[in-house]
C-alpha positions in Angstrom: 8.8 31.1 57.6 9.3 33.8 55.6 7.2 35.2 52.7 8.9 34.6 49.5 8.0 36.7 46.5 7.4 33.7 44.9 4.6 33.2 47.5 3.6 36.8 46.9 2.6 36.5 43.2 0.5 33.6 43.2 -1.4 34.0 46.2 -1.5 38.1 44.0 -2.8 36.0 40.9 -4.8 33.9 42.7 -6.5 36.6 44.7 -6.6 38.4 40.6 -8.4 35.1 39.4 -11.2 35.3 42.1 -12.5 38.3 42.1 -12.9 38.0 38.5 -15.1 34.3 39.5 -16.7 36.1 42.5 -18.5 38.9 39.9 -19.5 36.4 36.8 -20.9 34.0 39.6 -22.3 36.7 41.5 -23.3 38.8 38.7 -21.9 41.5 39.6 -20.8 44.3 36.7 -16.4 44.6 36.4 -14.8 47.4 37.1 -14.5 49.5 34.6 -12.6 48.6 31.7 -9.4 50.4 32.1 -9.2 49.6 36.3 -9.1 45.4 35.1 -5.5 43.2 35.3 -5.3 42.7 31.5 -4.4 39.1 32.5 -8.1 38.8 34.5 -10.0 40.8 31.4 -11.9 37.9 29.5 -13.1 41.1 26.7 -9.5 42.4 26.7 -8.2 38.7 25.5 -11.2 38.0 23.2 -10.2 40.8 21.3 -8.8 41.1 17.4 -5.6 43.3 18.5 -4.5 40.6 21.3 -4.7 37.3 19.0 -1.4 36.6 19.3 -1.3 35.5 22.9 -4.4 33.7 22.1 -2.0 31.5 19.9 0.8 31.0 22.0 -2.3 29.9 24.7 -3.2 27.1 22.8 0.2 26.8 22.0 1.5 26.4 25.7 -1.4 24.9 27.4 -1.4 21.7 25.6 2.3 21.4 25.3 2.5 22.0 29.2 0.5 19.8 30.7 1.5 16.3 28.1 4.6 17.4 29.8 3.8 17.2 33.0 1.6 13.8 31.9 5.0 12.4 30.1 3.4 11.8 27.0 6.5 12.8 24.0 5.5 10.1 22.3 1.8 9.9 19.8 0.6 8.0 17.2 -2.2 9.9 15.7 -5.4 8.7 14.4 -7.7 10.5 12.0 -11.0 9.3 10.0 -13.9 9.5 10.1 -16.4 11.5 12.9 -19.5 10.1 10.9 -18.9 6.9 12.0 -20.2 4.8 14.0 -19.2 1.8 15.9 -21.1 -1.6 15.3 -23.3 -2.0 18.8 -24.2 1.2 17.8 -24.7 0.3 14.2 -27.0 -2.8 14.0 -28.9 -1.0 17.0 -29.7 1.3 14.3 -30.8 -1.3 11.0 -32.8 -2.8 14.0 -34.9 0.6 14.2 -35.1 1.2 10.0 -36.2 -3.1 9.5 -38.8 -2.4 12.5 -40.1 0.8 10.4 -40.2 0.0 6.7 -38.0 3.3 5.9 -36.3 2.8 2.4 -34.3 5.4 3.6 -33.0 5.0 6.7 -32.8 1.0 5.8 -29.8 1.9 3.0 -28.3 4.5 5.5 -28.5 1.9 8.6 -26.7 -0.8 5.9 -24.3 1.6 5.2 -23.4 2.1 8.0 -23.0 -0.9 9.8 -20.3 -1.8 6.7 -18.8 1.2 7.5 -18.7 0.4 11.3 -15.9 -2.0 10.5 -13.6 1.2 10.6 -14.6 2.0 14.0 -13.7 -1.6 14.9 -10.1 -1.7 13.2 -9.3 2.0 14.6 -10.9 0.4 18.0 -7.8 -2.8 17.0 -4.6 -0.9 16.2 -5.9 1.4 19.3 -5.3 -1.7 21.7 -2.3 -3.1 19.5 -0.7 0.3 20.5 -1.4 0.4 23.7 0.2 -3.1 24.8 3.2 -2.5 23.2 3.6 0.9 24.4 3.2 -1.3 28.2 6.6 -2.6 27.0 8.8 0.6 26.4 9.5 2.9 29.5 8.4 5.3 31.2 9.4 8.4 28.6 9.9 6.1 25.4 5.9 5.5 26.0 3.8 6.1 22.9 0.1 7.0 23.1 -3.0 7.6 20.6 -3.5 10.3 19.9 -7.1 11.6 18.3 -8.8 15.0 17.6 -10.9 13.8 20.5 -14.3 13.4 18.1 -16.4 10.9 17.4 -16.5 7.8 14.9 -12.7 7.1 14.0 -11.8 9.0 16.8 -13.5 7.8 19.3 -12.6 4.2 18.0 -8.4 4.7 18.3 -8.8 6.6 22.2 -11.3 3.9 22.6 -8.4 0.5 22.0 -5.8 2.4 24.5 -8.1 2.9 26.8 -9.6 -0.6 27.2 -6.6 -1.6 27.7 -5.6 0.3 30.6 -4.4 3.5 28.6 -3.4 6.8 29.2 -4.9 8.8 25.2 -5.2 12.2 24.2 -8.2 14.3 22.4 -7.1 17.2 20.9 -10.8 18.8 20.4 -12.2 21.3 18.9 -14.4 24.5 18.9 -17.0 23.4 16.0 -20.3 26.0 14.9 -22.4 22.4 15.4 -20.7 22.1 18.8 -18.3 18.6 18.7 -17.6 17.1 22.1 -15.5 15.6 23.2 -15.6 11.4 23.2 -16.0 9.6 26.2 -13.0 7.2 26.2 -10.0 9.8 26.3 -8.9 10.4 29.4 -9.9 12.9 31.1 -6.3 15.4 31.7 -5.2 14.4 28.3 -8.3 16.2 26.9 -7.8 19.5 25.0 -10.3 22.0 22.8 -8.7 24.4 20.5 -10.6 27.2 18.5 -7.4 27.6 16.4 -7.3 24.6 13.4 -3.6 25.4 12.8 -2.7 25.2 16.6 -4.2 21.7 16.8 -2.8 20.5 13.4 0.6 22.2 15.2 -0.3 20.2 18.1 -1.2 16.9 16.0 2.7 17.0 14.4 4.4 17.7 17.9 4.7 14.6 19.1 3.5 12.3 16.2 5.8 9.5 15.2 3.0 8.0 12.6 -0.3 8.9 11.0 -3.2 7.0 10.6 -5.5 8.1 8.5 -9.2 5.8 8.6 -11.6 6.4 5.3 -12.6 10.2 6.4 -13.9 13.6 5.0 -12.4 16.8 4.9 -11.7 17.0 7.5 -9.5 14.6 7.3 -8.5 15.0 3.5 -7.6 18.6 5.3 -4.7 17.1 7.7 -3.4 14.5 5.5 -2.9 16.2 3.0 -1.2 19.0 5.2 1.1 16.5 6.8 2.0 15.2 3.6 3.0 18.4 2.0 5.0 19.4 5.2 7.0 16.3 5.0 7.4 16.4 1.3 8.4 19.6 1.1 10.8 18.7 4.4 8.9 21.7 6.9 9.0 18.7 9.0 10.3 14.8 10.3 9.9 12.1 8.1 7.9 10.2 10.3 5.1 7.3 8.7 1.9 8.5 7.1 -0.3 5.1 6.6 -3.3 5.2 5.2 -6.4 2.7 6.6 -8.7 0.7 3.7 -6.6 0.6 0.1 -10.0 -0.1 -1.8 -11.4 3.7 -0.3 -8.0 5.8 -0.8 -7.0 4.3 -4.3 -10.4 5.2 -5.7 -10.8 8.5 -3.7 -7.5 9.7 -4.8 -6.4 8.5 -8.1 -1.9 8.9 -6.7 0.0 7.8 -9.9 -2.2 10.1 -12.0 -0.6 13.1 -10.1 3.2 11.2 -10.9 1.6 10.6 -14.9 0.9 14.5 -15.0 3.6 15.5 -12.8 2.2 17.1 -10.1 4.5 15.0 -7.7 7.6 13.6 -7.8 7.8 9.7 -8.5 9.2 8.8 -4.7 6.5 11.0 -3.2 4.4 8.0 -3.7 6.7 6.4 -0.8 5.6 8.8 1.9 2.5 6.8 2.9 1.4 4.0 2.1 -2.0 1.6 2.2 -2.9 -0.4 4.8 -6.1 -3.1 5.9 -5.6 -4.0 9.0 -4.8 -2.5 12.6 -1.9 -5.6 12.5 -0.6 -4.3 8.8 -0.4 -0.4 9.9 1.3 -1.0 12.8 4.3 -3.4 11.0 4.1 0.0 8.8 4.9 1.8 11.0 7.0 -0.7 12.7 9.4 -1.6 9.9 9.7 2.0 9.7 11.4 2.3 12.3 13.8 -0.8 11.6 11.7 -2.4 14.8 11.5 -5.7 16.5 9.8 -6.7 19.7 12.9 -5.8 22.1 14.0 -2.7 20.4 12.6 0.7 21.4 12.0 4.8 19.3 
């Protein structure tokens, strides 16, 4: 059988990587830096001057993997990593009550109250997954989250429990945020750069649902609203879950009154209070009926 140039090339690349791995596993020092193949030289790839290459790799790797697995459209879910599941919150409350620690009890009561958001995100993930099953493979919708705990875990969990694949775009943080167990393993990605991660949230998004959250959630939400407002991104439905939370947190009408945004900018998002209402808002945006598709 004639060896093709492609086979030779793949063998050469594989040998280069195997050589690098062998050195790492055995603790043998690498050859002088100048002699290493550039793409198999981790110290070279981590230089400040090669940052642009790392940008390209973080953009390309998740994109290719999702293409290969048929992930064309996503519903992105944002929200706090700190919310507990109802089960975990109840366990925490039971322990706090047994300890007679007033501070712990107050925290546990708050966590149990906020666990309702976890439950709603889980239900929303299930609704999206169940709807997606009825669509042709090339038009299916996949839940996509930041890959961490809390609301992100809940949305991935809802999709997982409905038997659907879901995406997690995790980020390396100083306190090491790990991926939640409900992301499909082949669609669990880890990023170093926030900017590239946020690009991937938007690349395939057909809608974004923001549950209550802190600085990270606000950062992601307002970047997306800005991109849509400035027509740098195609308009998609932006759903704010939890009318009381968002109304207390941000005085949107005041921004209009002060002339800081236009009245029509208030139409860039919609507030809802139930998982079904969130899904209905997305359907209404696209004027979807039960028999229609994206």
